[in-house]
Every structure is written in C-alpha cells, then in structure tokens.
C-alpha positions as CSV (number, residue, x, y, z in Angstrom):
1,M,-101.7,-36.7,85.2
2,W,-104.7,-33.7,85.4
3,N,-107.9,-34.2,83.4
4,K,-111.3,-33.3,83.4
5,L,-113.0,-34.8,86.0
6,N,-110.0,-34.6,88.4
7,K,-110.3,-30.5,87.6
8,S,-113.9,-30.3,87.8
9,M,-113.9,-31.9,91.5
10,M,-111.4,-28.8,92.5
11,V,-113.9,-26.5,91.3
12,C,-116.3,-28.1,93.4
13,Q,-113.4,-28.6,96.5
14,M,-113.7,-24.8,95.9
15,S,-117.4,-24.3,96.3
16,F,-117.3,-25.8,99.1
17,G,-114.6,-24.3,100.8
18,L,-115.7,-20.6,99.4
19,S,-119.2,-21.0,100.5
20,F,-118.7,-23.5,103.8
21,Y,-116.3,-20.7,105.3
22,G,-117.9,-18.1,103.7
23,V,-120.7,-18.7,105.8
24,M,-118.7,-19.6,109.0
25,A,-116.9,-15.8,108.7
26,I,-120.5,-14.3,109.5
27,L,-122.3,-16.7,111.5
28,T,-121.6,-15.5,113.9
29,R,-122.1,-11.6,114.1
30,F,-125.7,-13.0,112.4
31,F,-126.3,-15.1,115.7
32,L,-125.5,-11.7,117.5
33,E,-126.9,-9.3,115.7
34,D,-130.3,-10.4,113.7
35,L,-130.6,-13.2,116.4
36,K,-130.4,-11.8,119.8
37,Y,-128.7,-15.0,121.0
38,S,-125.9,-14.5,124.5
39,E,-122.4,-14.7,123.4
40,A,-122.6,-17.9,125.3
41,D,-124.8,-19.2,122.8
42,T,-123.2,-18.1,120.0
43,M,-119.9,-19.3,120.5
44,L,-121.6,-23.3,121.0
45,I,-123.4,-22.9,118.0
46,V,-120.8,-21.8,116.1
47,G,-118.4,-24.2,117.8
48,A,-121.5,-27.1,117.2
49,F,-122.0,-26.1,113.1
50,S,-117.6,-26.3,112.4
51,S,-117.3,-29.7,114.7
52,I,-120.2,-31.9,114.4
53,G,-120.1,-32.1,110.4
54,P,-116.6,-34.4,110.5
55,L,-119.1,-36.4,113.3
56,F,-121.3,-37.8,110.9
57,A,-118.1,-39.0,108.9
58,I,-118.6,-41.7,109.9
59,A,-122.3,-43.0,108.8
60,G,-121.6,-40.7,105.8
61,G,-119.2,-43.9,104.9
62,F,-121.5,-46.5,106.0
63,I,-124.4,-45.2,103.4
64,A,-121.6,-44.4,100.5
65,D,-120.4,-48.3,101.2
66,K,-123.6,-49.7,102.0
67,F,-126.5,-47.9,100.4
68,L,-125.4,-45.3,97.7
69,G,-121.8,-45.5,96.1
70,A,-120.1,-42.5,97.0
71,Y,-120.9,-41.1,93.6
72,R,-124.1,-40.7,94.3
73,S,-123.6,-39.9,97.7
74,L,-121.2,-37.0,97.2
75,R,-124.4,-35.6,95.0
76,L,-126.5,-36.0,97.0
77,A,-124.0,-34.3,100.1
78,F,-123.3,-31.1,98.0
79,T,-126.9,-31.4,97.2
80,S,-128.1,-31.4,101.2
81,F,-125.8,-28.5,101.6
82,T,-127.2,-25.7,98.9
83,L,-130.8,-27.0,100.3
84,G,-129.2,-26.1,104.2
85,F,-128.2,-22.8,103.1
86,A,-131.2,-21.9,100.4
87,L,-132.5,-22.2,104.1
88,L,-131.4,-19.9,106.2
89,A,-131.1,-17.8,104.0
90,I,-134.8,-17.9,104.2
91,G,-134.1,-17.9,107.9
92,A,-131.9,-14.4,107.5
93,S,-134.7,-13.2,105.4
94,A,-137.4,-14.4,108.1
95,I,-135.6,-14.0,111.5
96,N,-137.2,-17.3,112.0
97,V,-135.1,-19.7,114.3
98,P,-136.2,-22.8,113.2
99,L,-135.9,-22.0,110.1
100,T,-131.7,-20.8,110.6
101,L,-131.7,-24.5,112.8
102,A,-132.3,-26.5,110.2
103,G,-131.3,-25.3,107.9
104,I,-127.3,-25.7,109.6
105,A,-128.8,-28.9,110.2
106,L,-128.4,-29.9,106.8
107,A,-125.6,-28.6,105.9
108,S,-123.6,-30.5,109.2
109,Y,-125.4,-33.2,108.0
110,A,-123.7,-33.0,104.5
111,R,-120.9,-32.0,105.4
112,G,-120.6,-36.2,107.2
113,L,-122.3,-37.3,104.5
114,M,-119.2,-35.5,101.6
115,S,-116.0,-36.1,104.1
116,P,-115.7,-40.5,103.0
117,S,-117.4,-39.4,99.9
118,Y,-115.3,-37.2,98.2
119,P,-111.4,-38.3,98.7
120,T,-113.0,-41.7,96.9
121,I,-113.6,-40.8,93.9
122,F,-111.3,-38.3,93.8
123,K,-108.8,-41.2,94.4
124,R,-111.0,-42.7,91.4
125,T,-109.7,-39.9,89.1
126,F,-105.6,-40.2,89.0
127,S,-104.6,-43.6,86.8
128,G,-102.1,-44.6,89.7
129,K,-101.8,-44.2,93.6
130,E,-98.4,-42.0,92.8
131,D,-100.7,-39.3,91.3
132,F,-103.1,-39.1,93.4
133,E,-100.7,-38.9,96.7
134,K,-99.4,-35.6,93.9
135,G,-102.8,-34.2,93.6
136,F,-104.3,-34.2,96.4
137,P,-102.5,-31.6,98.8
138,V,-102.5,-29.4,95.8
139,N,-106.4,-30.2,95.9
140,Y,-106.1,-29.8,99.9
141,S,-104.9,-26.2,99.0
142,V,-107.9,-25.9,96.6
143,N,-110.0,-26.1,99.6
144,N,-107.9,-23.4,101.7
145,V,-108.3,-21.1,98.9
146,G,-111.5,-21.2,98.8
147,A,-112.0,-20.8,102.5
148,L,-108.6,-17.4,102.6
149,L,-111.5,-16.3,100.0
150,G,-115.3,-16.2,101.9
151,Q,-113.9,-16.0,104.9
152,Y,-112.1,-12.4,104.0
153,F,-114.4,-11.4,101.4
154,F,-118.1,-12.5,102.5
155,P,-118.2,-10.5,106.0
156,L,-117.3,-6.9,103.6
157,L,-120.3,-8.5,101.0
158,I,-123.2,-8.3,103.8
159,A,-122.7,-5.0,104.7
160,V,-124.5,-4.8,101.6
161,I,-125.9,-7.8,100.5
162,G,-127.0,-8.3,104.4
163,F,-126.6,-12.1,106.0
164,N,-129.8,-13.8,104.5
165,G,-127.8,-12.0,100.4
166,G,-124.5,-13.7,101.8
167,F,-125.9,-17.3,102.9
168,L,-128.3,-16.9,99.3
169,L,-124.6,-16.4,97.9
170,S,-123.7,-19.4,99.6
171,C,-126.4,-21.2,98.5
172,S,-125.5,-20.2,94.7
173,I,-122.2,-21.2,95.5
174,A,-122.8,-25.1,96.5
175,A,-124.8,-24.9,93.3
176,L,-122.6,-25.1,91.4
177,A,-120.5,-27.8,92.6
178,V,-124.2,-29.8,92.1
179,G,-124.7,-28.7,88.9
180,I,-120.9,-29.9,87.5
181,L,-122.2,-33.3,89.5
182,F,-125.0,-34.1,87.4
183,I,-123.3,-33.0,84.0
184,L,-120.2,-35.3,84.7
185,R,-122.9,-38.1,86.0
186,K,-121.7,-40.5,83.4
187,P,-117.7,-40.4,83.3
188,F,-117.9,-40.0,87.2
189,V,-120.3,-43.5,87.3
190,E,-118.1,-45.2,84.8
191,I,-115.1,-44.7,87.2
192,G,-116.8,-45.2,90.3
193,A,-117.4,-49.1,92.2
194,D,-119.8,-51.5,91.1
195,I,-122.0,-50.5,93.5
196,D,-121.6,-46.9,91.9
197,Q,-122.4,-48.5,88.2
198,E,-126.1,-50.8,90.0
199,P,-129.4,-49.6,90.7
200,V,-130.8,-48.7,93.9
201,S,-132.9,-50.8,95.2
202,I,-135.8,-49.9,96.7
203,K,-134.7,-50.9,100.3
204,N,-131.4,-49.1,99.6
205,W,-133.4,-45.8,99.0
206,L,-136.2,-46.1,101.7
207,A,-133.2,-47.1,104.9
208,F,-130.9,-44.2,103.7
209,S,-133.9,-41.9,103.6
210,A,-134.8,-43.2,107.6
211,T,-131.3,-43.4,107.7
212,S,-130.7,-39.0,106.8
213,L,-134.0,-38.0,108.1
214,A,-132.6,-39.2,111.7
215,M,-129.4,-37.5,111.0
216,I,-130.6,-34.8,110.8
217,G,-133.6,-34.5,113.1
218,L,-131.2,-35.2,115.9
219,V,-128.5,-32.4,114.4
220,F,-131.9,-29.8,114.9
221,F,-132.6,-31.0,118.3
222,M,-129.0,-30.5,119.2
223,F,-128.9,-27.5,117.4
224,S,-132.0,-26.4,119.3
225,N,-130.8,-28.2,122.9
226,M,-127.1,-27.2,123.1
227,E,-126.9,-28.4,126.1
228,M,-128.5,-31.7,125.2
229,G,-126.5,-31.5,121.7
230,K,-122.9,-31.6,123.6
231,N,-123.8,-34.3,126.1
232,I,-125.0,-36.5,122.3
233,V,-121.0,-35.4,120.8
234,Y,-119.6,-36.6,124.0
235,A,-121.4,-40.0,123.9
236,I,-121.2,-40.7,120.5
237,G,-117.1,-40.2,121.2
238,A,-117.3,-42.6,123.9
239,G,-119.0,-44.7,122.0
240,A,-116.8,-44.9,119.6
241,I,-113.8,-45.2,121.7
242,I,-115.3,-47.8,123.2
243,Y,-116.0,-49.7,120.9
244,F,-112.3,-49.0,119.6
245,I,-111.3,-50.5,122.5
246,S,-113.5,-53.9,122.1
247,L,-111.7,-54.2,119.0
248,M,-108.4,-54.1,120.5
249,I,-108.7,-56.7,123.6
250,K,-110.2,-58.5,120.8
251,A,-106.7,-58.1,118.6
252,E,-103.9,-60.5,118.9
253,K,-101.0,-58.7,121.0
254,A,-99.4,-57.3,118.2
255,D,-102.1,-55.8,117.2
256,T,-103.6,-54.6,120.2
257,L,-100.0,-52.5,121.0
258,R,-100.7,-50.8,118.0
259,M,-104.3,-49.6,118.2
260,G,-102.8,-48.5,122.0
261,T,-100.6,-45.7,119.6
262,I,-104.4,-44.7,118.2
263,L,-105.7,-44.5,121.6
264,I,-102.7,-42.2,122.7
265,M,-103.0,-40.0,118.8
266,F,-106.3,-39.9,119.8
267,V,-105.8,-38.2,123.5
268,L,-103.0,-35.8,121.5
269,T,-106.0,-34.4,118.8
270,T,-108.4,-33.8,120.6
271,A,-106.2,-31.6,123.3
272,F,-105.0,-30.5,120.0
273,F,-108.1,-29.6,118.0
274,I,-109.4,-27.5,121.4
275,Y,-106.6,-24.9,120.6
276,Y,-107.7,-25.0,117.0
277,G,-111.1,-24.5,117.5
278,Q,-110.7,-21.0,119.4
279,M,-110.7,-19.4,115.9
280,M,-114.3,-20.3,115.3
281,T,-115.4,-19.1,119.5
282,S,-113.5,-16.5,121.4
283,M,-110.7,-15.9,119.1
284,N,-113.3,-14.5,116.5
285,I,-115.5,-12.8,119.3
286,V,-112.3,-11.1,120.5
287,S,-111.6,-9.9,117.0
288,I,-114.9,-8.9,116.6
289,N,-114.8,-6.1,120.2
290,T,-110.9,-5.1,119.4
291,M,-109.5,-5.9,116.1
292,R,-109.6,-1.9,114.7
293,G,-108.2,-0.7,111.4
294,D,-106.7,-1.9,108.0
295,L,-104.4,-4.5,107.8
296,F,-100.5,-3.1,107.3
297,G,-102.3,-0.2,106.8
298,F,-104.0,0.0,102.9
299,I,-106.1,-3.7,103.1
300,P,-109.5,-3.4,105.0
301,I,-110.6,-5.7,107.4
302,A,-113.7,-6.8,108.8
303,P,-112.9,-7.9,112.9
304,E,-115.1,-11.3,111.8
305,A,-112.6,-11.6,109.4
306,A,-109.7,-12.3,111.3
307,M,-110.2,-16.2,111.2
308,A,-109.4,-15.9,107.2
309,M,-105.7,-15.5,108.1
310,N,-106.0,-18.8,108.8
311,P,-106.3,-20.5,105.4
312,L,-103.6,-17.8,104.3
313,W,-100.9,-19.1,106.6
314,C,-101.7,-22.9,105.9
315,M,-101.1,-21.7,102.3
316,V,-97.7,-21.4,103.3
317,A,-97.7,-23.5,105.9
318,G,-97.0,-27.0,103.7
319,P,-94.8,-26.7,101.4
320,V,-92.6,-25.0,103.7
321,I,-93.2,-28.5,106.5
322,A,-92.7,-31.5,103.8
323,G,-89.5,-29.8,103.2
324,V,-88.8,-29.0,106.5
325,F,-89.6,-32.8,107.7
326,S,-88.1,-33.8,104.8
327,A,-84.3,-32.2,105.0
328,L,-84.0,-33.7,108.1
329,E,-85.1,-36.7,107.3
330,N,-81.8,-36.6,104.9
331,R,-79.7,-35.6,107.7
332,N,-81.0,-38.7,109.5
333,I,-83.0,-37.5,112.0
334,H,-86.9,-39.3,112.5
335,L,-89.1,-37.2,114.1
336,T,-91.9,-39.3,115.7
337,T,-95.4,-38.1,115.0
338,A,-96.1,-38.1,118.7
339,T,-92.8,-35.3,118.5
340,K,-93.9,-33.5,116.0
341,V,-97.1,-33.3,117.1
342,S,-95.4,-31.7,120.5
343,I,-93.7,-29.3,117.7
344,A,-97.4,-28.0,117.4
345,F,-98.2,-27.7,120.9
346,V,-94.7,-25.2,121.1
347,L,-95.9,-23.5,118.6
348,T,-99.8,-23.2,119.3
349,A,-98.5,-21.9,122.7
350,I,-95.8,-19.1,121.0
351,A,-99.6,-18.0,119.4
352,F,-102.0,-17.7,123.0
353,A,-98.6,-16.2,124.1
354,I,-98.9,-13.4,121.5
355,L,-102.5,-13.2,122.0
356,T,-101.8,-12.8,126.1
357,L,-99.5,-10.1,125.4
358,A,-102.0,-8.2,123.5
359,T,-104.9,-8.2,125.6
360,M,-103.3,-8.0,128.7
361,N,-101.2,-4.9,127.0
362,I,-104.7,-3.6,125.0
363,G,-105.1,0.7,125.4
364,E,-107.8,2.6,126.4
365,N,-109.0,2.4,123.6
366,V,-110.0,-1.4,123.2
367,I,-107.9,-1.5,119.9
368,I,-105.7,-4.6,119.0
369,I,-104.3,-3.9,115.0
370,P,-104.6,-7.0,113.0
371,E,-101.2,-7.2,112.1
372,V,-100.7,-9.1,116.2
373,F,-103.4,-11.8,114.7
374,L,-102.1,-12.3,111.2
375,V,-99.0,-12.9,113.9
376,I,-101.2,-14.7,115.7
377,H,-102.5,-17.2,112.3
378,F,-99.0,-17.0,111.6
379,F,-97.9,-19.7,114.3
380,Q,-101.0,-21.7,114.8
381,A,-101.6,-22.5,110.9
382,F,-98.3,-24.1,111.1
383,A,-99.4,-26.0,114.0
384,E,-103.4,-27.0,112.3
385,V,-101.3,-28.6,109.4
386,V,-98.7,-30.3,111.2
387,V,-101.2,-32.2,113.2
388,G,-103.7,-32.6,110.0
389,S,-101.0,-33.5,107.7
390,L,-99.6,-36.2,109.2
391,V,-101.8,-37.8,112.4
392,V,-103.8,-39.4,109.9
393,A,-100.9,-41.0,108.2
394,F,-99.6,-41.9,111.3
395,I,-102.9,-44.0,111.9
396,L,-103.0,-45.2,108.5
397,S,-99.5,-46.5,109.0
398,V,-100.0,-48.4,112.5
399,T,-104.1,-49.6,111.6
400,P,-105.4,-53.5,111.0
401,K,-105.9,-53.6,107.8
402,H,-109.6,-54.8,108.4
403,I,-110.5,-51.6,111.0
404,E,-108.4,-49.0,108.7
405,A,-111.9,-46.6,107.2
406,F,-112.9,-46.7,110.7
407,S,-109.7,-46.0,113.0
408,V,-109.2,-43.0,110.2
409,S,-112.6,-41.7,111.3
410,L,-111.0,-41.3,114.7
411,F,-109.8,-38.5,113.4
412,S,-112.9,-37.2,112.9
413,V,-114.8,-37.9,116.3
414,A,-111.8,-36.0,117.9
415,M,-112.0,-32.9,116.2
416,A,-116.0,-32.5,116.3
417,L,-114.8,-33.6,120.7
418,S,-112.8,-31.0,120.9
419,G,-114.8,-28.8,118.6
420,I,-117.8,-28.7,121.0
421,I,-115.0,-29.1,124.3
422,G,-114.0,-26.2,123.4
423,A,-117.2,-23.8,122.2
424,V,-118.2,-25.1,126.6
425,I,-114.7,-23.9,128.0
426,S,-114.9,-20.5,125.4
427,T,-118.0,-19.7,127.1
428,A,-115.7,-18.1,129.7
429,I,-114.8,-15.2,128.2
430,S,-118.3,-14.6,127.1
431,V,-120.1,-11.2,128.1
432,E,-124.0,-10.2,129.1
433,K,-125.5,-8.5,125.6
434,G,-124.5,-5.0,126.3
435,Q,-122.1,-5.5,128.0
436,E,-119.4,-2.4,126.9
437,I,-115.6,-3.5,126.5
438,T,-113.6,-1.6,128.8
439,Q,-110.0,-2.2,129.5
440,E,-110.4,-4.1,132.2
441,V,-113.1,-6.6,130.7
442,V,-110.3,-7.4,128.4
443,K,-107.6,-7.4,130.5
444,T,-109.1,-9.5,133.4
445,V,-111.2,-11.3,131.5
446,Y,-109.9,-11.8,127.4
447,G,-106.1,-12.1,129.0
448,N,-106.4,-14.6,132.2
449,Y,-108.3,-17.1,129.3
450,F,-105.4,-17.1,127.1
451,A,-102.7,-17.4,129.0
452,L,-104.6,-20.5,130.9
453,L,-104.4,-22.0,127.4
454,T,-101.4,-20.9,127.1
455,F,-100.0,-22.5,130.6
456,W,-101.8,-25.9,129.3
457,A,-100.0,-25.6,125.4
458,V,-96.9,-25.7,127.4
459,V,-98.2,-29.0,130.2
460,M,-99.3,-30.3,126.2
461,V,-96.0,-30.3,124.5
462,V,-94.2,-32.0,128.0
463,V,-97.4,-34.6,127.2
464,A,-96.8,-34.9,123.7
465,M,-93.0,-35.6,124.2
466,F,-93.6,-38.2,126.9
467,A,-96.7,-39.5,124.7
468,S,-93.6,-39.8,122.0
469,Y,-91.1,-42.0,124.2
470,I,-94.2,-44.4,125.4
471,I,-95.3,-44.6,121.7
472,R,-91.9,-46.1,120.4
473,K,-92.1,-48.5,123.0
474,M,-94.9,-50.0,122.2
475,L,-94.9,-50.4,118.5
476,A,-90.6,-51.9,119.0
477,K,-92.7,-54.4,121.7
478,A,-95.6,-54.5,118.5
479,R,-92.1,-55.7,115.7
480,S,-90.5,-57.8,118.3
481,I,-94.2,-60.6,118.4
C-alpha cells in the first residue's frame, strides 16, 4: 500500500502543517506587538488568514482541471506558499505592513490552490480505492502532528530567533515540499491524469497567470481593507449558495430534495465553524492575556501556543470517534450525520461553558492555568473531528454526480464564511491598546461573551436535532420518488 510517492507526499503534508500552523501561532502577537494593530483588527486579520484559503479552493479546483493539471497546481501551490512566507519574513524584518500583507495574501491563495490538488494526486499514489481510504486518515494525522509541533514550538522559538526568524523557518520548511515535488517530478507525472502528462499551452499559462494575479490582488485588497474584505467573502459565499439553489431548481424532484439536505448541512457547518474559529481569535487573545504557568507544572508552553492543544486532541479523537460510532452501528444504532453534528454542538457547549466559568471566576491575579485550556480543547477537538470528518462524506453520499466537486466545495465556503463571521463576532472582546487586563475586564468582557456563545451552542443542539428529523424526511421522500 505504501510507496515512495505517498510517503513523500505525507512529508509535504507535514511541511504544510508545520509551516502554516507555526505562522498561525505567532501571527497574533506579531500584529499586536510589532505592527501595532489593535486587538479588533488583529482578530479580523488572523481570522481571515485562517479561513480565506479554503474559499479559493473552488478556483484551485478549476485551475487544476482546466489549465494546469493537479501535479503542476500542487507544485506551484507549494512554491507560492514558500514565497509568501519569504515575503512575510522580509516584511517582519522591515516592519513593512504592505509586504507583510502581500505575504499573507500569497500564502492564502496558495492554500486554496493546494486544497483540491493534494488529495487528487495523493489518491493516485495508491493502487486502489480501499488503500486510499485507509491511507488518507493517516495523512490527516500527519497534518495534525505538523500542526501540533508548529503551534507548540514556534511561540517558544521566536523568543530566540524573533518573528522574522520564525517566518523564515516556515519558508524553509515549505521549501522542503517544493524540493520533493521537483525531484520526483517524473513519477508524479506518470501517475497523473492526461492533462498532467501533456504540455501546457501558452494560452493556458496566460489564463492561469491572469487568474492568479487577479486573485492574489483580490486577497491583498481584502487584507488591506478588512471592512470591504469581509463583504467580499459574504458576496462570494452568497453567490455560491445562489448558484447551488439555481441548480436545485433545475434538478429532478428527488435530486432537489437531496440537494436541499446539503443546504441544511451547510448552515449547520457554518454555525459550527464559527465556534471553531474562536480558537484563532477570541480564545487566542484570552490565552495571551491570561494563561500563565507550565502545563502540569513542568511542560513549558507559551500563551499563544494554547491552540496547539487542538491538534493534540484531534489525533486522539479520530480513532476514538470512529470506534464509538462503529460500536453503535454494530448494535444497530445508526445516527444521521445531522444528529452527530448535534452531538458536536453538545461538546462545543461544554467547552465554552468551561471557558465561561474560568473567566467568570478568575482570581485577582488574572491568571487561567494551562490545564483549563487543555480541557476546553479536549471537548472542542472531539467536536471538530465529528463535523470535519463526516459532513463531506454526507455531501458525497447525496449529491448528484455531475455537481459532486462543486457540492463538496460548499464545505470550504462554509469554513470561509464562518471564519470571517467568527472573527467579526470575536471583536466584541477587544480592548483598547494599552488597557490593563483586570479581573473586572475578564469577568465582564470575556465572561459575558463566552456565556453568550455557550447559550447559542445549546440552541444549536436543538436546531441540529430538528434538522436531523427534516433531513430524514427529505431523504425518505427522495428515495420514494
């Protein structure tokens, strides 16, 4: 099952996890301390950086299918990723905001170009569908290992090498993947689709270049003007939904019902990832301002590295959740995907309830110990694995084959929309630069905010259960037609 190509690709995946999440872990403090951004603007930027990439996966899939092929797209994606972090390092050295934003824009575009190309090529490195289905979860775990290492070590390293050194390290790690893809070019091309094996016409190169420049320029504009940028994300998301609804209207009755269930799942997924996005925005600000001490008294951890606890628990959650649902099915208990999403909201409600209690009952020293965040991330990571691993599978199981790729891309659109919405919501806890973080601020600002999120998470448990009932009815009717 395993061979040189799929093992090499997992090294590329590891380099992505290390470099991207390493940058993510130090970006908030960099914007706050070196670029002197306010907390509100920083949360918008970081929230957008974590979510805009998936939005451009739609364009990335189109480029791979029509212009370059998956292998060339993947190679160019990692190259752009590397160049983006190089610009980020230069911008950090010169304290240059335009260069910094250009680097973020290029890396975000590269992530969108990478998203549809990587699984396409990775699948072709296996001899059959069953081997791929066994191998892909391993690849997901490798990504989480990279995320864990990047988010834990980068905040500790910048104390020695500085922000520019951290960004340059990410650049070097991403360059490793570029080298692998160039060295193994011939075997990758041999397993590729016809478009990978044929030369690219000048017309296609020009079309790709023009499309890429336009998208990178658009992303740069969005980061430079987040007020307008968030509206662009809303517009793209609305456009994708309107187009999907137009396809529903034209479809046969049974397909219309099935596609309707995808829209319901889109709403639930968007709502869930608003909570997930808090990890990079509001929860990160809270940990930076309040988390102090070593984990269990002997594991050093920087405040902004609290998010590293998420991939740690994700690695545990995958096999546990698979085992639990498998055991239920063996007992003839079959839960719908929407019901499983409602369980995810229960876990999310518990996570945010714990954070609410921690902030509402904070002491005069204004310190929350790392163990509290470890427990919070335990529940949120299990919820994330449920939604992240099951919603795409549900979409693939009900969508008509001729719009399969576009339907799946709605999951990326949901992540992008939720990231921006979540970042906008999280600005509610921002304080003025230089304001002292006191016990009263933590209780009234942070505590009330997370209490409200906890309340709505409980509401979403009920909404998801009702959605599960509606989806069962719609699918049953579709089968009867």
